[in-house]
C-alpha positions as CSV (number, residue, x, y, z in Angstrom):
1,M,199.8,34.5,41.4
2,S,196.5,32.4,40.6
3,P,195.5,29.9,43.2
4,D,195.3,27.4,40.3
5,T,199.0,27.8,39.8
6,V,201.3,25.0,41.1
7,T,204.7,26.3,42.3
8,T,205.9,23.4,44.6
9,G,208.1,20.6,43.0
10,V,208.0,22.0,39.5
11,A,210.6,24.1,37.5
12,K,208.5,27.1,37.1
13,G,205.0,28.0,38.4
14,R,202.3,26.8,35.8
15,D,198.5,26.2,35.7
16,R,197.4,22.9,37.4
17,L,195.7,21.8,34.1
18,D,199.1,22.3,32.2
19,S,201.0,20.3,34.8
20,A,201.6,16.4,34.8
21,T,201.3,16.5,38.6
22,S,198.8,15.6,41.3
23,T,198.6,18.7,43.5
24,S,196.4,20.2,46.4
25,N,196.3,23.2,48.5
26,L,194.8,24.4,51.8
27,R,194.4,28.2,51.9
28,E,194.2,30.3,54.9
29,A,190.4,30.2,55.0
30,D,190.3,26.4,54.8
31,I,192.6,26.3,57.7
32,E,190.7,28.7,59.9
33,K,187.5,26.5,59.5
34,L,189.5,23.2,60.1
35,A,191.0,24.6,63.3
36,P,193.5,21.8,63.6
37,R,195.0,21.1,67.0
38,S,198.4,20.1,65.3
39,T,200.1,20.3,62.0
40,G,199.6,16.5,61.8
41,D,195.9,17.2,62.5
42,L,195.9,19.8,59.4
43,L,197.3,17.2,57.1
44,R,194.5,14.7,57.5
45,D,192.3,17.0,55.2
46,I,194.5,16.5,52.2
47,P,193.5,13.6,49.8
48,G,196.2,10.8,49.3
49,L,197.9,11.7,52.6
50,R,197.9,9.4,55.6
51,S,198.4,11.4,58.9
52,E,198.4,10.0,62.5
53,P,198.8,12.8,64.7
54,S,198.2,10.6,67.9
55,N,201.4,11.8,69.7
56,G,200.2,15.5,70.1
57,E,201.7,18.4,68.3
58,G,204.6,16.7,67.0
59,L,206.0,13.4,65.9
60,A,203.0,12.4,63.6
61,N,203.5,9.6,61.3
62,V,202.9,10.8,57.6
63,S,202.8,8.9,54.4
64,I,201.4,9.2,51.1
65,R,199.6,6.9,48.5
66,G,200.4,3.5,50.1
67,L,204.2,4.1,50.9
68,P,204.9,2.3,54.1
69,L,204.8,3.5,57.8
70,A,206.8,0.6,58.9
71,S,208.0,2.5,61.7
72,S,207.4,6.0,62.7
73,G,207.8,9.6,61.5
74,V,207.6,11.3,58.1
75,K,210.0,9.0,55.9
76,F,208.9,9.3,52.3
77,V,207.4,12.8,52.2
78,Q,209.4,16.1,52.9
79,M,207.9,18.8,54.6
80,Q,209.0,22.5,53.6
81,E,208.6,25.8,54.8
82,D,208.8,28.4,51.9
83,G,210.5,25.8,49.7
84,L,213.2,24.5,51.9
85,P,213.0,21.5,54.2
86,V,212.6,22.2,57.9
87,L,214.6,18.9,58.6
88,E,216.5,17.0,55.9
89,F,215.2,13.5,57.3
90,G,211.5,13.6,58.5
91,D,211.8,10.4,60.6
92,I,214.8,11.4,62.9
93,Q,214.1,10.4,66.4
94,G,212.9,12.9,69.1
95,M,211.7,15.5,66.6
96,G,209.8,15.6,63.5
97,P,209.3,18.2,61.0
98,D,205.9,19.0,62.1
99,N,207.6,19.9,65.6
100,L,209.1,22.9,63.7
101,I,206.0,24.0,61.7
102,R,203.2,25.8,63.6
103,A,200.1,27.1,61.7
104,D,199.2,30.8,62.7
105,L,198.2,33.9,61.0
106,S,201.6,34.2,59.2
107,L,200.6,31.0,57.0
108,A,199.3,31.9,53.6
109,Q,198.6,28.3,52.2
110,V,199.7,24.7,52.3
111,E,200.7,23.3,48.9
112,V,201.0,19.6,48.3
113,I,202.4,17.5,45.5
114,R,202.0,13.7,45.6
115,G,204.6,11.8,43.8
116,G,205.6,12.9,40.4
117,S,208.4,15.4,40.2
118,A,208.8,15.5,43.8
119,S,211.5,13.0,43.3
120,T,213.6,15.3,41.3
121,F,213.0,18.7,42.7
122,A,214.0,17.9,46.2
123,S,216.0,15.3,48.0
124,N,214.6,12.7,50.2
125,S,211.1,13.2,49.0
126,P,210.0,10.4,46.6
127,G,206.5,10.3,47.9
128,G,205.7,14.0,47.8
129,L,206.3,17.4,49.1
130,I,204.2,19.3,51.7
131,N,205.1,23.2,51.5
132,F,203.9,25.6,54.2
133,I,204.0,29.0,52.4
134,S,204.2,32.2,54.4
135,K,202.6,35.5,53.9
136,T,205.1,38.3,52.4
137,G,203.0,41.4,52.8
138,E,201.4,41.8,49.5
139,K,198.1,42.3,51.3
140,E,198.1,45.7,53.4
141,G,197.0,45.3,57.1
142,G,196.8,42.3,59.4
143,A,194.7,40.7,62.1
144,A,194.6,39.8,65.8
145,A,192.9,36.7,67.2
146,L,192.1,35.3,70.6
147,T,191.2,31.8,71.1
148,A,190.0,29.9,74.3
149,G,189.3,26.3,74.8
150,L,185.6,25.9,75.9
151,D,186.0,22.5,77.1
152,Y,189.6,22.1,77.7
153,A,192.3,24.5,79.0
154,Q,194.1,26.5,76.4
155,Y,194.4,30.1,75.9
156,R,196.1,31.4,72.7
157,F,196.9,34.9,71.0
158,D,197.6,35.2,67.3
159,A,198.7,38.2,65.1
160,D,200.0,39.3,62.0
161,L,200.8,42.6,60.1
162,G,202.0,43.4,56.7
163,G,202.2,45.7,53.8
164,G,204.4,48.3,52.1
165,L,207.2,50.4,53.6
166,S,207.6,52.0,50.0
167,D,206.7,51.3,46.4
168,T,209.4,48.7,46.4
169,L,209.7,47.5,49.9
170,R,207.2,45.4,52.0
171,Y,207.3,43.4,55.0
172,H,205.2,40.8,57.0
173,V,205.4,39.8,60.7
174,G,203.4,37.3,62.5
175,G,203.2,34.9,65.3
176,F,201.4,33.4,68.3
177,F,201.7,32.5,72.1
178,R,199.6,30.2,74.0
179,Q,199.5,28.5,77.2
180,G,197.3,25.7,79.0
181,E,196.8,22.1,79.8
182,G,196.0,21.2,76.2
183,P,193.5,18.7,74.5
184,R,194.0,16.0,77.1
185,R,194.1,16.1,80.9
186,T,197.5,16.2,82.3
187,G,197.3,17.9,85.7
188,Y,199.4,20.9,84.6
189,D,200.1,23.5,81.9
190,A,201.5,21.1,79.4
191,Q,201.5,23.7,76.8
192,R,203.5,26.9,76.9
193,G,205.2,28.8,74.1
194,G,204.9,30.3,70.7
195,Q,206.8,31.8,67.6
196,V,207.3,34.8,65.6
197,K,208.0,35.1,62.0
198,L,209.0,38.0,60.0
199,N,210.2,38.8,56.4
200,L,211.3,41.8,54.4
201,T,210.9,41.9,50.6
202,K,212.6,44.2,48.3
203,T,211.5,44.4,44.6
204,F,213.2,45.6,41.7
205,E,212.8,45.8,37.9
206,R,214.1,42.2,37.2
207,G,213.1,40.4,40.4
208,Y,213.3,40.7,44.2
209,V,215.1,39.7,47.3
210,R,213.7,38.6,50.6
211,L,215.0,38.2,54.0
212,Y,213.3,36.3,56.7
213,G,213.6,34.8,59.9
214,K,211.8,32.7,62.6
215,Y,212.1,32.0,66.3
216,L,210.1,29.1,67.8
217,D,210.2,28.2,71.5
218,D,207.5,25.9,72.3
219,R,206.7,23.0,74.9
220,T,203.8,20.6,74.2
221,P,203.0,17.1,75.8
222,F,203.7,13.8,74.0
223,Y,200.8,11.5,74.2
224,D,201.8,7.9,74.9
225,T,199.4,4.9,74.9
226,V,196.8,4.4,77.4
227,P,195.2,1.1,78.4
228,V,191.9,-0.1,77.2
229,R,190.0,-3.5,77.7
230,A,189.5,-5.5,74.7
231,T,186.2,-7.4,74.9
232,G,186.1,-9.1,71.5
233,N,188.8,-10.8,69.2
234,D,191.7,-9.7,66.8
235,A,189.3,-9.1,64.2
236,H,186.9,-7.1,66.4
237,P,188.7,-6.0,69.4
238,R,185.9,-3.7,70.7
239,A,188.2,-1.3,72.9
240,R,186.5,-0.3,76.3
241,N,187.5,2.3,78.8
242,V,189.2,0.9,81.9
243,A,187.7,2.2,85.2
244,G,188.9,5.6,86.3
245,L,190.5,6.5,82.7
246,E,188.9,8.0,79.7
247,A,190.9,6.8,76.7
248,N,189.8,9.9,74.5
249,H,190.8,12.5,77.1
250,D,193.3,11.0,79.6
251,V,196.9,10.1,79.5
252,L,199.4,8.9,82.1
253,L,201.1,12.5,82.4
254,S,200.1,13.6,86.0
255,R,200.8,16.5,88.3
256,Y,202.5,13.9,90.6
257,I,204.9,12.5,87.9
258,R,207.3,15.3,87.0
259,D,210.8,14.8,88.3
260,V,213.3,12.4,86.7
261,L,216.6,11.5,88.3
262,L,219.0,9.8,86.1
263,L,222.7,10.3,84.6
264,D,222.9,12.6,81.8
265,Q,225.0,11.8,78.7
266,T,228.2,12.6,80.4
267,N,227.2,10.2,83.3
268,N,226.4,13.0,85.8
269,P,223.3,13.1,87.8
270,V,220.6,15.5,86.5
271,H,217.0,16.2,87.3
272,D,214.6,16.8,84.4
273,D,210.9,17.7,84.3
274,V,208.4,15.5,82.6
275,A,206.3,18.6,82.0
276,D,208.9,19.7,79.4
277,G,207.3,17.1,77.1
278,Q,208.2,18.0,73.5
279,R,210.5,20.8,73.5
280,T,211.3,22.8,70.4
281,K,213.5,25.6,70.0
282,A,214.5,27.1,66.6
283,A,216.0,30.0,65.4
284,S,216.4,30.4,61.7
285,I,217.4,33.2,59.1
286,G,217.1,32.9,55.3
287,L,217.5,34.6,51.9
288,E,215.3,34.0,48.8
289,T,215.8,35.8,45.5
290,Q,214.7,35.7,42.1
291,I,216.3,37.7,39.3
292,D,215.8,37.8,35.6
293,L,219.2,37.9,33.9
294,A,220.1,37.7,30.1
295,G,216.9,35.7,29.4
296,W,217.4,33.3,32.6
297,T,215.3,33.3,35.8
298,I,217.7,32.4,38.5
299,M,216.1,31.4,42.0
300,E,218.3,31.4,45.1
301,R,217.1,30.0,48.4
302,F,219.1,29.6,51.6
303,R,218.3,29.0,55.2
304,L,220.3,28.2,58.2
305,A,218.5,27.1,61.5
306,D,219.7,26.5,64.8
307,I,217.5,23.7,66.4
308,S,217.6,22.1,69.9
309,G,215.1,21.0,72.5
310,G,214.3,17.5,73.7
311,L,211.6,15.0,74.5
312,T,210.8,13.9,78.1
313,T,207.9,11.7,78.3
314,P,206.6,8.1,79.2
315,F,207.1,6.1,76.0
316,T,205.8,2.7,75.3
317,T,204.2,2.3,78.5
318,T,203.4,-1.3,79.8
319,Y,200.2,-2.2,81.6
320,A,199.5,-5.2,83.8
321,P,197.2,-6.5,86.5
322,A,198.6,-5.2,89.9
323,T,198.7,-8.7,91.5
324,A,200.7,-10.2,88.6
325,A,203.2,-7.4,88.5
326,L,203.8,-7.5,92.2
327,T,204.5,-11.1,92.0
328,K,206.8,-10.7,89.0
329,I,208.8,-7.8,90.8
330,G,208.7,-8.9,94.5
331,G,207.8,-12.6,94.6
332,A,205.1,-14.0,96.7
333,G,203.8,-11.7,99.5
334,A,205.0,-8.6,97.9
335,R,203.4,-5.4,98.9
336,L,202.2,-2.1,97.3
337,S,202.1,1.3,98.5
338,Y,201.8,4.9,97.3
339,A,205.0,6.6,96.8
340,N,203.7,10.1,96.4
341,G,200.5,12.2,95.8
342,P,197.8,12.7,98.4
343,R,198.0,9.3,99.8
344,A,201.9,9.0,100.1
345,G,203.1,6.2,102.4
346,A,199.4,4.6,102.5
347,A,199.4,0.8,101.8
348,I,197.3,-0.5,99.1
349,A,195.5,-3.3,100.8
350,D,193.9,-4.8,97.7
351,P,196.0,-4.3,94.6
352,A,193.3,-6.2,92.5
353,A,190.9,-3.5,93.2
354,L,193.2,-0.4,92.7
355,N,191.2,2.4,91.1
356,G,188.6,0.1,90.1
357,N,190.7,-1.3,87.3
358,G,193.5,-3.3,89.2
359,L,196.2,-2.0,86.9
360,I,199.7,-1.1,87.4
361,A,201.7,1.0,84.8
362,G,205.5,0.5,84.0
363,L,206.4,4.1,83.0
364,N,209.4,3.9,80.5
365,I,210.5,7.5,81.0
366,L,212.5,8.6,77.9
367,D,214.7,11.7,78.3
368,L,216.0,12.6,74.9
369,P,218.0,15.9,75.0
370,I,218.6,17.3,71.6
371,N,221.8,19.3,71.8
372,S,221.6,20.3,68.1
373,Y,219.7,19.4,65.0
374,R,221.4,22.5,63.2
375,N,220.7,22.5,59.5
376,V,221.8,24.5,56.7
377,T,220.2,24.2,53.1
378,N,220.7,26.0,49.9
379,D,218.9,25.6,46.6
380,V,220.0,27.5,43.6
381,R,218.5,26.9,40.2
382,A,218.3,28.8,36.8
383,S,215.3,28.4,34.1
384,R,214.9,29.8,30.8
385,V,212.0,29.5,28.2
386,W,213.0,29.1,24.7
387,N,210.8,29.4,21.6
388,L,211.3,26.1,19.7
389,G,209.1,25.8,16.7
390,T,205.6,27.0,17.7
391,G,206.0,25.7,21.3
392,E,208.0,26.8,24.3
393,L,210.9,24.7,25.7
394,T,211.5,25.3,29.5
395,T,214.9,24.2,30.7
396,T,216.3,24.2,34.2
397,A,219.4,23.3,35.9
398,G,220.2,23.6,39.6
399,F,222.2,22.6,42.7
400,Y,221.1,21.6,46.2
401,A,223.3,21.4,49.2
402,A,222.4,20.6,52.7
403,R,224.1,19.7,56.0
404,Q,222.0,18.2,58.9
405,A,223.6,17.6,62.3
406,L,222.3,15.1,64.6
407,D,223.7,15.5,68.1
408,R,221.4,13.9,70.9
409,A,221.1,11.2,73.6
410,A,218.6,8.9,74.7
411,L,218.4,8.4,78.4
412,W,215.8,6.1,80.3
413,A,214.3,5.5,83.9
414,T,211.5,3.2,84.8
415,F,208.9,4.2,87.2
416,L,205.8,2.5,88.6
417,S,202.5,4.3,88.8
418,D,198.7,3.5,89.2
419,V,196.3,4.0,86.3
420,R,194.1,7.0,86.9
421,G,193.0,9.8,84.7
422,D,192.5,13.5,85.2
423,G,196.2,14.0,85.6
424,S,196.2,12.5,89.0
425,A,198.1,9.1,88.5
426,A,200.6,8.7,91.5
427,L,203.8,6.8,91.7
428,L,203.9,3.3,93.7
429,D,206.5,1.6,95.7
430,V,206.8,-2.3,96.0
431,A,208.4,-4.1,99.0
432,A,209.1,-7.7,99.3
433,A,207.4,-10.0,101.9
434,D,210.2,-9.4,104.4
435,G,209.9,-5.4,104.0
436,R,212.8,-5.1,101.8
437,A,212.3,-2.1,99.6
438,L,212.4,-3.0,95.7
439,T,211.7,0.5,94.6
440,K,212.4,4.1,95.9
441,N,210.1,6.9,95.3
442,G,208.4,5.0,92.6
443,V,211.5,4.5,90.7
444,Y,212.4,0.7,89.8
445,S,215.6,1.4,87.8
446,Y,217.5,4.3,86.3
447,N,217.6,2.7,83.0
448,L,215.1,1.0,80.6
449,A,214.1,-2.1,82.7
450,I,212.3,-3.9,79.8
451,A,215.4,-3.8,77.7
452,R,217.9,-4.8,80.5
453,G,219.6,-1.6,80.3
454,T,220.3,-1.2,76.7
455,R,218.8,1.5,74.5
456,R,220.8,4.3,76.4
457,R,222.4,6.0,73.5
458,S,224.1,9.1,72.3
459,V,224.9,10.2,68.6
460,D,226.8,13.0,67.2
461,V,226.7,12.6,63.3
462,D,226.7,14.9,60.5
463,Y,224.9,14.3,57.3
464,A,225.8,16.0,54.0
465,V,223.7,16.1,50.8
466,N,224.7,17.4,47.6
467,A,222.4,17.1,44.5
468,P,222.6,18.6,41.1
469,F,219.4,18.4,39.1
470,A,217.9,19.5,35.7
471,S,214.7,19.4,33.8
472,V,213.3,20.1,30.5
473,N,209.6,20.7,29.5
474,Y,208.2,21.4,26.0
475,H,204.9,22.9,25.8
476,I,203.2,23.0,22.3
477,G,199.6,23.7,21.8
478,R,197.6,21.3,24.1
479,V,200.6,19.1,25.0
480,A,203.3,19.4,27.4
481,I,205.9,16.7,28.0
482,G,208.7,16.9,30.2
483,G,211.5,15.0,32.3
484,S,213.9,15.8,35.1
485,L,217.1,14.2,36.5
486,R,218.7,14.5,39.9
487,Y,221.8,12.9,41.2
488,D,222.2,12.9,45.1
489,I,225.7,12.5,46.6
490,G,225.6,11.9,50.5
491,S,227.6,11.1,53.4
492,A,227.3,10.3,57.3
493,K,230.4,11.2,59.3
494,G,230.5,11.0,63.2
495,R,230.3,8.7,66.2
496,M,227.8,6.9,68.5
497,F,227.9,5.6,72.0
498,G,226.0,2.8,73.7
499,S,226.3,-0.5,75.3
500,D,224.1,-2.0,72.5
501,L,227.2,-1.8,70.4
502,G,228.9,-4.8,72.3
503,G,232.7,-5.3,72.5
504,G,232.6,-5.3,76.2
505,R,230.8,-1.9,76.5
506,I,229.3,-1.5,80.1
507,G,225.8,0.0,80.1
508,V,224.6,-0.8,83.7
509,V,226.4,-0.2,86.9
510,T,225.6,0.2,90.9
511,R,225.9,3.9,91.9
512,D,224.6,6.1,94.7
513,I,222.7,8.4,92.1
514,D,220.6,10.4,94.5
515,G,223.7,10.9,96.9
516,D,222.0,9.9,100.1
517,G,225.0,7.6,101.2
518,E,223.1,4.4,100.6
519,I,222.5,2.1,97.7
520,S,218.8,1.3,97.2
521,A,217.6,-1.4,94.7
522,P,217.0,0.8,91.8
523,E,220.8,2.3,92.3
524,T,221.9,-1.2,91.6
525,R,220.4,-0.7,87.9
526,V,221.9,2.6,86.8
527,G,222.3,3.2,83.1
528,V,225.7,4.8,82.1
529,T,227.1,5.6,78.7
530,P,230.4,4.1,77.8
531,L,232.1,7.3,76.8
532,G,235.5,5.8,76.4
533,S,234.5,3.6,73.7
534,P,232.7,5.3,70.8
535,A,232.0,3.6,67.5
536,P,232.5,5.4,64.2
537,V,230.0,6.3,61.7
538,D,231.6,6.8,58.1
539,Y,229.9,6.0,54.8
540,D,229.1,7.5,51.6
541,Y,226.1,7.0,49.0
542,H,224.8,8.1,45.8
543,Y,221.8,7.6,43.7
544,L,220.0,8.8,40.7
545,S,216.3,10.0,40.6
546,Y,214.3,10.7,37.5
547,S,210.9,11.6,36.4
548,T,209.1,12.0,33.0
549,G,205.5,12.9,32.3
550,I,203.0,14.2,29.6
551,N,200.0,16.3,30.0
552,F,197.3,16.8,27.3
553,R,194.9,19.7,27.7
554,V,191.9,18.1,25.9
555,A,189.8,21.2,26.3
556,E,190.0,24.5,28.3
557,P,188.3,22.8,31.5
558,L,189.8,19.4,31.0
559,A,193.1,17.7,31.0
560,V,194.8,14.2,31.3
561,F,198.2,13.2,32.3
562,A,200.6,10.5,32.9
563,R,203.9,10.2,34.6
564,Y,206.5,7.7,35.8
565,S,209.3,8.5,38.4
566,R,211.9,6.8,40.5
567,G,213.3,8.7,43.6
568,A,214.8,7.4,47.0
569,R,215.1,8.5,50.5
570,A,218.4,8.3,52.2
571,N,218.4,6.7,55.7
572,A,219.7,8.6,58.7
573,D,219.8,7.6,62.4
574,R,217.4,4.6,61.8
575,L,220.5,2.7,60.7
576,L,222.5,3.3,63.8
577,F,222.8,0.7,66.7
578,S,222.2,-2.0,64.2
579,P,224.1,-4.6,62.5
580,I,223.9,-2.5,59.4
581,V,226.7,-0.2,60.6
582,N,230.1,-1.6,61.3
583,T,231.3,-0.7,64.7
584,L,235.0,-1.0,63.8
585,D,235.3,1.4,60.8
586,G,231.6,2.8,60.5
587,S,231.0,1.5,57.0
588,L,227.7,-0.2,56.1
589,A,227.7,-3.8,56.1
590,L,224.7,-3.7,53.8
591,P,225.7,-0.8,51.4
592,R,222.1,-0.7,49.7
593,A,220.5,0.2,53.0
594,A,222.2,3.7,52.7
595,F,218.9,4.7,50.7
596,D,215.5,3.2,49.8
597,P,214.4,3.6,46.3
598,V,210.8,4.4,45.4
599,K,209.4,3.8,41.8
600,Q,205.9,5.3,40.9
601,A,203.5,5.5,37.9
602,E,200.4,7.5,37.9
603,A,197.8,8.6,35.3
604,G,194.8,10.9,35.8
605,V,192.3,13.2,34.5
606,K,191.5,17.0,35.9
607,Y,188.6,19.0,35.2
608,R,188.0,22.5,36.4
609,S,185.1,25.2,35.8
610,S,184.1,28.1,37.7
611,A,181.6,25.8,39.9
612,L,183.2,22.3,39.6
613,T,186.5,20.6,40.1
614,L,187.2,17.0,39.7
615,N,190.5,15.3,39.7
616,L,190.9,11.4,39.5
617,T,194.3,9.6,39.6
618,G,195.4,6.0,39.4
619,F,198.7,5.3,41.0
620,W,201.3,2.4,41.4
621,A,204.2,2.3,43.6
622,K,207.0,0.0,44.5
623,A,209.3,0.9,47.5
624,Q,212.2,-0.5,49.6
625,D,212.2,0.3,53.2
626,T,215.3,-0.1,55.7
627,N,214.2,1.0,59.1
628,F,214.1,0.5,63.0
629,D,211.0,0.2,64.9
630,P,211.4,2.0,68.2
631,V,208.5,0.5,69.8
632,S,209.5,-3.3,69.2
633,S,213.3,-2.6,68.8
634,Q,213.1,-4.6,65.5
635,I,215.2,-4.1,62.3
636,I,213.0,-3.8,59.1
637,E,214.2,-4.5,55.7
638,R,211.7,-5.2,53.1
639,D,209.9,-4.3,49.9
640,Y,206.4,-3.1,49.1
641,R,204.0,-2.7,46.4
642,A,200.9,-0.3,46.4
643,A,198.2,0.6,43.8
644,G,195.1,2.5,44.0
645,L,192.8,5.4,43.1
646,E,192.7,9.0,44.3
647,F,189.8,11.3,43.9
648,E,189.7,15.0,44.7
649,G,186.7,17.2,43.8
650,G,184.7,20.3,44.8
651,V,181.5,22.1,43.9
652,H,180.3,25.7,44.5
653,R,176.8,26.7,44.0
654,G,175.4,29.9,45.4
655,V,175.9,29.9,49.3
656,F,176.8,26.2,49.2
657,A,180.2,24.6,48.9
658,L,181.5,21.0,49.1
659,T,185.0,19.9,48.8
660,T,185.8,16.1,49.1
661,G,188.5,13.5,48.6
662,A,189.0,9.8,48.8
663,T,191.8,7.4,48.5
664,Y,191.8,3.6,47.7
665,T,194.8,1.6,48.4
666,D,195.8,-2.0,47.9
667,A,199.2,-2.7,49.4
668,E,201.4,-5.6,50.0
669,I,204.7,-6.7,51.4
670,T,206.5,-8.4,48.7
671,R,209.9,-9.1,50.5
672,D,211.2,-9.4,54.0
673,A,214.8,-10.1,54.9
674,V,214.0,-10.4,58.7
675,N,210.7,-12.3,58.9
676,S,209.5,-14.0,55.7
677,A,206.3,-14.9,57.2
678,V,204.9,-11.4,56.7
679,V,205.5,-11.6,52.9
680,G,202.1,-11.2,51.1
681,N,200.6,-9.4,54.0
682,T,199.0,-6.0,54.1
683,P,201.3,-3.4,55.8
684,R,200.4,-2.1,59.2
685,H,198.4,0.9,59.3
686,Q,197.2,0.7,55.7
687,A,193.6,1.2,55.2
688,K,191.8,0.4,52.1
689,W,189.8,3.9,52.1
690,V,191.0,7.1,53.6
691,F,188.3,9.9,52.8
692,Q,187.4,13.6,53.5
693,A,184.3,15.8,52.9
694,T,183.8,19.3,53.9
695,P,180.2,20.7,53.0
696,Q,179.6,24.4,54.1
697,L,177.2,27.3,53.9
698,A,178.5,30.7,53.5
699,T,177.1,34.1,53.4
700,E,178.7,37.5,53.7
701,R,177.9,37.5,57.4
702,F,177.6,33.8,58.4
703,S,179.0,30.5,57.5
704,L,178.4,27.0,58.9
705,G,179.8,23.6,58.0
706,A,181.6,20.4,59.0
707,V,184.8,18.5,58.0
708,F,184.2,14.8,58.1
709,I,187.6,12.7,57.9
710,G,187.6,9.0,58.1
711,T,189.4,5.7,57.4
712,T,188.3,2.1,57.2
713,G,189.9,-0.5,59.4
714,S,193.7,-1.6,59.1
715,Y,196.1,-4.1,60.6
716,S,198.1,-2.6,63.6
717,Q,201.2,-4.7,62.9
718,D,202.5,-6.5,59.9
719,V,201.5,-10.0,61.0
720,D,197.9,-9.1,60.0
721,L,196.2,-10.4,63.1
722,L,194.9,-7.3,65.2
723,R,192.7,-5.1,63.3
724,T,192.4,-1.4,64.1
725,P,188.8,-0.1,63.6
726,G,187.8,2.3,61.2
727,Y,186.5,5.7,62.3
728,V,185.0,9.0,61.2
729,T,185.9,12.2,63.0
730,T,183.5,15.3,62.5
731,N,184.9,18.9,62.9
732,A,182.3,21.6,62.8
733,F,182.5,25.3,62.7
734,V,180.3,28.3,62.9
735,Q,181.4,31.6,61.8
736,V,179.6,35.2,62.3
737,R,180.7,38.5,61.2
738,P,178.8,41.0,63.4
739,A,180.9,43.9,61.8
740,E,182.9,44.2,58.7
741,R,186.3,43.5,60.4
742,L,185.1,41.4,63.3
743,L,184.9,37.5,63.1
744,L,183.4,35.4,65.9
745,S,183.8,31.5,65.3
746,V,183.1,28.4,67.3
747,N,185.1,25.3,66.2
748,A,184.6,21.7,67.5
749,N,187.2,19.1,66.6
750,N,186.0,15.6,66.9
751,L,182.6,16.8,67.7
752,F,181.1,13.4,68.6
753,D,184.1,12.2,70.4
754,A,184.8,9.2,68.3
755,R,187.4,6.9,69.4
756,A,189.9,7.3,66.6
757,I,192.5,4.7,67.0
758,A,195.6,5.1,64.6
759,A,197.0,1.7,65.8
760,F,197.6,-0.6,68.7
761,D,201.1,-1.5,69.8
762,E,200.1,-5.1,70.0
763,A,200.1,-7.4,67.2
764,T,197.2,-9.5,69.0
765,V,195.0,-9.3,72.0
766,P,196.9,-10.4,75.1
767,T,195.7,-12.8,77.4
768,N,195.1,-10.1,80.2
769,G,192.7,-8.3,77.5
770,I,194.7,-5.0,77.9
771,L,195.5,-3.1,74.7
772,R,197.6,0.0,74.2
773,P,196.1,2.0,71.4
774,R,197.6,5.4,69.9
775,L,194.6,7.7,69.7
776,L,193.8,10.9,68.1
777,N,192.3,13.7,70.5
778,G,188.8,13.5,71.7
779,R,186.3,16.3,71.6
780,T,187.8,19.7,71.9
781,I,185.7,22.8,71.4
782,S,187.2,26.2,71.1
783,T,185.9,29.9,70.4
784,T,188.0,32.7,68.6
785,L,187.5,36.3,68.3
786,R,189.4,37.8,65.3
787,V,189.7,41.6,64.5
788,D,191.1,42.3,60.9
789,F,192.8,45.7,60.4
């Protein structure tokens, strides 16, 4: 298939200049040069996308064309693998779709469609589709690659192999394994795991059938906020490192902060390990088949995925001057000492001088076991091309069905630690002036102290989605005009547990959790789950999506198009534990909160020649968002408007090539049912400009280039006070082929160690001057030796 053919989010593959859609793709060679440290990092190089991979290798925030990032996750965009979603909802707490996708040698390309028919050719994807397409053995042979971090500890092996077993049978298998500390200093091997993918394709006269499978077992760290000192004001915060900690390279993960004791979701004591971080386990099997039958082309895709894992990590850590924290916890004369580490038991005589920064961290340890995020998806469609007059009419009809399980818990403990980098932070104990211990082994409480023991929750809910869809497209001469419809019918059935639900449910008790026969101060603050009083979840919803567009091929290299679409995104667990869900019968007190509609219009021009590609698109969007912010614990219920311009281009002259993109967005909050004061404000995280540029020189034996990705400033929160500074990160690469099948490369990610802040957790600079940024990785340099065979 031609690289200029679009297959994602359309009824039938067609030339990009004949399609009324905005599309991009990243091929294997592009990904190899970018050397992304995560899936979210890879997506930063696609025009129109806003990707914030500040949490590590999962749980990135991703949006598109001004659609809001009011909370976290991937809400209005669907991430697919080989044409089917890896998770039905991209903002499920504890695991994002990027947790389930790893770029390795089995990946052929990433195809993206922004807006347009994404609303009708997939469920829950009104903003767009990101499709990770696997190799399927068309090319004989494979490769093996060894990668090592030069200034950080990571070691990785990748391999793939594919080809024909007979004239009609081919295969492909690939995967990776890696281990190491990772891009930031944790004090232990925070990364360990890998995946293997395989597929087998049988071709026949009228089509093909493909069986495939994947096994992923990977452990990666979650990067929480770190403290910086603000020396400016809200408009120009000028964040500086605190003594003893480099914000770009350090986190509060530590070799001395590993064991977490708390009650599991059945209220029994359990020890978990912070080193488990973001643990993802997935085993999937699938079937894809295409057959031509009586003039119709029938495509069937099916996948069953068993998904589990968890998230064990500090989350929304709080930082405070040690002297103030001591007084608040223990009153006047309270004393501080080390609970573990090389100075365990030693008193801290001058807390104000602790580590040169005088700070204490309140580590809110989130232990979120994922028992099952199992899903099953099926998409079947039939297309036919009819000769109508002098043109061709393409008709498509199909049906999509999916089931998504959410079976997980959210458990908490609160620790106290000092603030120190290099993976060497230690736990702290506090005693009152009379010697009475107020903590034990660094533990302040066996629940989330800042929430008074609430937010300990369990859910067991199954979501169902059924969606018939259809489209027509008439192509005559230079004109293609078409439209599509989709009708989503969904339901949520299950139950939830938590003291947040009220009704006399108990969430905090006194209990000898460590079994030593004594009740310590933190054992008077033990979180429990009220297992005897679950609340039901039981509601249904339905909505119509549509899209219509026209494309005019002005000349062989030039086309113009326009499209209008309405889609929606169904809401999942973000509605739970809120007043929206009735705790007596599980119905929705606000029925319209079941899904959030998105209306979009776009118009653009596309030009393509052998040496030059130019795409320019104007867009407008209006969206509703019903959500929950896990950082602020606030309900969100509002409307947005966004408009802007999107540019993508490329030029190739001899040994020189340049690809570039830029997106200008003007966005506004137009309604807020919770806080009307933010109406008229620019939504948080929304920069006016996001841009990319990749210049490179390439010969048969040598290539050299850089990837510049940047953004202008934005507001950290919706009150439009604290500004997040803009930044540009520079990735650089050098590739040398000393022999025909041998490649040696060096890749630098964020070469100049730019401080790339996605956002601050604060809405304004606090009086103590300590801000909590969510940062992209600092500089990491790796080298790879690859052998093709």
